[in-house]
C-alpha positions in Angstrom: 111.4 133.7 87.6 114.8 132.2 86.6 113.4 129.5 84.4 110.7 129.9 81.8 110.2 126.1 82.1 109.4 126.6 85.8 111.7 123.7 86.7 115.1 123.3 88.2 117.9 123.6 87.6 118.4 127.3 87.1 121.1 129.7 88.3 121.5 133.5 88.5 124.9 134.9 88.0 125.1 138.2 89.8 128.5 139.0 88.3 128.4 138.0 84.6 131.4 138.8 82.4 129.5 141.5 80.5 128.8 143.5 83.7 125.2 144.2 82.6 123.5 143.0 85.8 122.3 139.5 86.9 122.0 136.9 84.2 119.6 133.9 84.6 120.5 130.6 83.0 118.3 127.5 82.9 118.7 123.9 81.8 121.6 121.9 83.1 123.5 121.7 79.8 123.3 125.4 79.2 124.4 126.0 82.8 127.4 123.7 82.4 128.4 125.5 79.2 127.9 128.9 80.7 130.0 128.1 83.8 132.7 126.4 81.7 132.9 129.5 79.5 132.9 131.8 82.4 135.6 130.0 84.5 137.7 128.5 81.7 137.4 125.2 83.5 136.1 121.8 82.3 135.6 123.0 78.7 138.1 123.9 76.0 139.1 126.7 73.7 140.5 124.2 71.2 138.0 123.6 68.4 138.0 119.8 68.2 138.1 119.2 71.9 135.3 121.8 72.5 133.3 120.2 69.7 133.7 116.7 71.3 132.7 118.0 74.7 129.6 119.7 73.3 128.6 116.7 71.2 128.7 114.4 74.3 126.9 117.0 76.4 124.1 117.1 73.8 124.1 113.3 73.6 123.3 113.2 77.3 120.7 116.0 77.0 118.9 114.5 74.0 119.5 110.8 74.5 120.7 109.3 77.7 118.9 111.7 80.1 115.5 111.5 78.5 115.7 107.7 77.9 117.1 106.9 81.3 114.5 109.2 82.8 111.6 107.3 81.1 113.2 104.0 81.9 113.4 105.0 85.6 109.8 106.3 85.6 108.4 103.1 84.2 110.6 100.9 86.4 110.2 102.8 89.7 107.4 105.3 89.8 104.7 104.4 87.3 101.5 103.4 89.2 101.0 100.5 86.8 103.7 98.3 85.2 103.5 98.6 81.4 105.7 95.9 80.0 106.0 97.5 76.5 107.3 100.8 78.1 109.7 99.0 80.4 111.0 96.9 77.6 111.3 99.8 75.1 113.2 102.2 77.4 115.4 99.6 79.0 116.5 98.4 75.6 117.3 102.0 74.6 119.2 102.7 77.8 121.2 99.5 77.2 122.0 100.6 73.6 123.1 104.0 74.9 125.3 102.4 77.5 126.9 100.5 74.6 127.5 103.8 72.7 129.1 105.3 75.8 131.2 102.2 76.5 132.6 102.3 73.0 133.4 106.0 73.3 135.2 105.5 76.6 137.1 102.6 75.0 138.2 105.0 72.2 139.3 107.8 74.5 140.8 105.6 77.3 140.0 108.3 79.8 137.1 110.6 79.9 134.0 110.9 77.6 135.3 113.7 75.3 139.0 112.8 75.5 141.9 113.0 77.9 140.4 115.7 80.2 137.5 115.7 82.6 134.8 118.0 81.3 131.3 119.1 81.6 130.3 116.2 79.3 131.5 113.8 82.1 129.6 115.9 84.7 126.4 115.7 82.8 126.6 112.0 82.1 127.8 110.7 85.5 124.5 111.2 87.4 122.7 109.1 84.8 125.2 106.3 85.2 125.2 106.7 88.9 121.7 105.2 89.0 122.7 102.2 87.0 121.4 99.7 89.6 118.0 101.3 89.8 118.0 101.3 85.9 118.8 97.6 86.1 122.0 98.1 84.1 124.9 95.8 85.0 128.2 97.7 84.7 130.1 94.4 84.4 128.8 94.3 80.8 130.3 97.8 80.2 133.9 97.6 81.4 134.9 101.0 80.1 131.9 102.7 81.8 132.9 100.8 85.0 136.4 102.2 84.8 135.2 105.7 84.1 132.5 105.5 86.8 135.0 104.3 89.4 137.4 107.1 88.4 134.8 109.8 88.7 133.4 108.4 91.9 136.8 108.9 93.6 137.0 112.6 92.7 136.6 114.7 95.9 134.5 117.3 94.1 132.1 114.6 93.0 131.8 113.3 96.6 131.1 116.9 97.8 128.4 117.3 95.2 126.8 114.0 96.1 126.8 114.9 99.7 125.2 118.3 99.0 122.5 116.4 97.0 121.8 114.1 99.9 121.4 117.0 102.2 119.1 118.9 99.8 116.9 115.9 99.2 116.6 115.4 102.9 115.1 118.9 103.2 113.1 119.4 100.1 112.0 116.1 98.7 108.5 115.9 100.3 106.0 113.1 99.7 104.2 115.4 97.4 107.4 116.0 95.3 108.1 112.3 95.3 104.5 111.6 94.0 105.1 114.1 91.2 107.9 111.8 89.9 
Protein backbone atom coordinates (compact mmCIF):
# COMPACT_ATOMS: atom_id res chain seq x y z
CA UNK A 1 0.00 0.00 0.00
CA UNK A 2 2.97 2.33 0.57
CA UNK A 3 4.69 1.62 -2.74
CA UNK A 4 2.95 1.55 -6.12
CA UNK A 5 5.96 -0.47 -7.33
CA UNK A 6 5.12 -3.10 -4.68
CA UNK A 7 8.76 -3.24 -3.65
CA UNK A 8 10.90 -2.02 -0.81
CA UNK A 9 12.00 0.46 0.30
CA UNK A 10 9.04 2.51 1.35
CA UNK A 11 8.32 4.55 4.46
CA UNK A 12 5.29 6.16 6.02
CA UNK A 13 5.84 9.41 7.90
CA UNK A 14 3.07 9.69 10.46
CA UNK A 15 4.09 13.24 11.35
CA UNK A 16 4.87 15.06 8.07
CA UNK A 17 5.66 18.77 8.19
CA UNK A 18 2.38 19.73 6.52
CA UNK A 19 0.35 18.04 9.28
CA UNK A 20 -2.07 16.59 6.72
CA UNK A 21 -1.87 12.99 7.91
CA UNK A 22 0.47 10.12 7.07
CA UNK A 23 2.64 10.52 3.99
CA UNK A 24 3.98 7.50 2.07
CA UNK A 25 7.31 7.81 0.28
CA UNK A 26 8.78 5.08 -1.91
CA UNK A 27 12.12 4.61 -3.73
CA UNK A 28 15.37 5.00 -1.84
CA UNK A 29 16.46 8.27 -3.49
CA UNK A 30 13.11 9.93 -2.82
CA UNK A 31 13.19 8.68 0.78
CA UNK A 32 16.69 10.08 1.30
CA UNK A 33 15.69 13.45 -0.17
CA UNK A 34 12.51 13.54 1.91
CA UNK A 35 14.31 12.76 5.16
CA UNK A 36 17.12 15.24 4.42
CA UNK A 37 14.53 17.95 3.75
CA UNK A 38 12.49 17.08 6.83
CA UNK A 39 15.41 16.86 9.26
CA UNK A 40 17.75 19.41 7.75
CA UNK A 41 20.52 16.78 7.92
CA UNK A 42 22.77 15.35 5.22
CA UNK A 43 21.48 17.68 2.52
CA UNK A 44 21.97 21.40 2.00
CA UNK A 45 20.01 24.59 1.58
CA UNK A 46 22.90 26.12 -0.40
CA UNK A 47 22.14 25.91 -4.13
CA UNK A 48 25.44 24.55 -5.45
CA UNK A 49 25.96 22.04 -2.66
CA UNK A 50 22.34 20.81 -2.90
CA UNK A 51 22.70 20.51 -6.68
CA UNK A 52 25.90 18.48 -6.30
CA UNK A 53 24.25 16.19 -3.75
CA UNK A 54 21.23 15.64 -5.98
CA UNK A 55 23.36 15.03 -9.09
CA UNK A 56 25.36 12.31 -7.35
CA UNK A 57 22.23 10.83 -5.81
CA UNK A 58 20.71 10.60 -9.31
CA UNK A 59 24.01 9.21 -10.66
CA UNK A 60 23.65 6.35 -8.21
CA UNK A 61 19.95 5.84 -8.93
CA UNK A 62 20.33 5.88 -12.72
CA UNK A 63 23.83 4.49 -13.18
CA UNK A 64 25.76 2.76 -10.43
CA UNK A 65 22.78 1.02 -8.79
CA UNK A 66 21.23 -0.45 -11.95
CA UNK A 67 24.55 -1.39 -13.54
CA UNK A 68 26.01 -2.92 -10.37
CA UNK A 69 22.70 -4.69 -9.83
CA UNK A 70 22.86 -6.26 -13.27
CA UNK A 71 26.54 -7.08 -12.79
CA UNK A 72 25.77 -8.80 -9.50
CA UNK A 73 22.86 -10.68 -10.99
CA UNK A 74 24.84 -12.11 -13.88
CA UNK A 75 27.90 -12.85 -11.71
CA UNK A 76 26.13 -14.35 -8.71
CA UNK A 77 22.50 -15.30 -9.32
CA UNK A 78 21.85 -16.03 -12.99
CA UNK A 79 21.14 -19.74 -13.50
CA UNK A 80 23.41 -19.74 -16.55
CA UNK A 81 26.61 -17.77 -17.04
CA UNK A 82 26.28 -15.47 -20.04
CA UNK A 83 29.75 -14.18 -20.92
CA UNK A 84 28.45 -11.21 -22.93
CA UNK A 85 26.31 -9.96 -20.02
CA UNK A 86 29.06 -10.52 -17.45
CA UNK A 87 31.57 -8.66 -19.64
CA UNK A 88 29.20 -5.81 -20.49
CA UNK A 89 28.09 -5.06 -16.93
CA UNK A 90 31.47 -5.56 -15.31
CA UNK A 91 33.03 -3.11 -17.78
CA UNK A 92 30.31 -0.55 -17.09
CA UNK A 93 30.68 -0.93 -13.32
CA UNK A 94 34.44 -0.51 -13.74
CA UNK A 95 33.82 2.68 -15.74
CA UNK A 96 31.46 4.00 -13.07
CA UNK A 97 34.01 3.26 -10.34
CA UNK A 98 36.43 5.37 -12.38
CA UNK A 99 33.92 8.24 -12.49
CA UNK A 100 33.42 8.03 -8.73
CA UNK A 101 37.15 7.79 -8.04
CA UNK A 102 37.79 10.94 -10.08
CA UNK A 103 35.01 12.79 -8.25
CA UNK A 104 36.41 11.78 -4.88
CA UNK A 105 39.86 12.92 -5.99
CA UNK A 106 38.33 16.31 -6.86
CA UNK A 107 36.43 16.73 -3.59
CA UNK A 108 39.07 15.20 -1.34
CA UNK A 109 36.37 14.21 1.12
CA UNK A 110 32.87 13.04 0.33
CA UNK A 111 31.07 12.48 -2.96
CA UNK A 112 29.35 15.87 -3.24
CA UNK A 113 31.94 17.94 -1.38
CA UNK A 114 33.24 18.51 2.12
CA UNK A 115 30.22 17.12 3.96
CA UNK A 116 28.80 13.63 4.34
CA UNK A 117 25.44 13.59 2.55
CA UNK A 118 22.61 11.46 1.26
CA UNK A 119 24.69 10.96 -1.92
CA UNK A 120 27.32 9.10 0.14
CA UNK A 121 24.57 7.12 1.86
CA UNK A 122 23.10 6.02 -1.47
CA UNK A 123 26.42 5.09 -3.08
CA UNK A 124 28.09 3.31 -0.15
CA UNK A 125 26.00 0.09 -0.26
CA UNK A 126 26.93 -0.45 -3.91
CA UNK A 127 30.62 0.00 -3.17
CA UNK A 128 30.33 -2.17 -0.08
CA UNK A 129 29.79 -5.18 -2.34
CA UNK A 130 32.91 -4.47 -4.40
CA UNK A 131 34.40 -7.92 -3.75
CA UNK A 132 31.28 -9.73 -4.97
CA UNK A 133 31.29 -7.36 -7.97
CA UNK A 134 34.94 -8.37 -8.60
CA UNK A 135 36.06 -4.78 -8.23
CA UNK A 136 39.52 -4.23 -6.73
CA UNK A 137 39.55 -1.05 -4.66
CA UNK A 138 43.35 -0.97 -4.92
CA UNK A 139 42.74 0.36 -8.46
CA UNK A 140 40.57 3.17 -7.07
CA UNK A 141 42.52 4.82 -4.22
CA UNK A 142 40.07 7.67 -3.67
CA UNK A 143 37.15 5.25 -3.40
CA UNK A 144 39.23 3.15 -1.00
CA UNK A 145 39.88 6.20 1.24
CA UNK A 146 36.21 7.24 1.12
CA UNK A 147 34.98 3.69 1.74
CA UNK A 148 37.29 3.24 4.73
CA UNK A 149 36.14 6.59 6.15
CA UNK A 150 32.46 5.71 5.82
CA UNK A 151 33.01 2.18 7.17
CA UNK A 152 34.24 3.70 10.45
CA UNK A 153 31.14 5.84 10.99
CA UNK A 154 29.19 4.47 13.99
CA UNK A 155 25.84 5.11 12.27
CA UNK A 156 26.99 3.11 9.24
CA UNK A 157 27.95 0.22 11.51
CA UNK A 158 24.55 0.38 13.24
CA UNK A 159 22.81 0.34 9.86
CA UNK A 160 24.84 -2.62 8.67
CA UNK A 161 24.02 -4.51 11.86
CA UNK A 162 20.32 -3.77 11.44
CA UNK A 163 20.55 -5.09 7.88
CA UNK A 164 22.23 -8.31 9.03
CA UNK A 165 19.49 -8.85 11.61
CA UNK A 166 16.74 -8.16 9.09
CA UNK A 167 18.24 -10.48 6.46
CA UNK A 168 18.49 -13.25 9.04
CA UNK A 169 14.73 -13.07 9.64
CA UNK A 170 13.23 -12.25 6.23
CA UNK A 171 15.56 -13.46 3.47
CA UNK A 172 14.00 -16.85 2.86
CA UNK A 173 15.10 -19.35 0.24
CA UNK A 174 12.15 -18.19 -1.88
CA UNK A 175 13.27 -14.56 -1.61
CA UNK A 176 16.86 -15.54 -2.44
CA UNK A 177 15.67 -17.40 -5.54
CA UNK A 178 13.78 -14.29 -6.67
CA UNK A 179 17.11 -12.50 -6.89
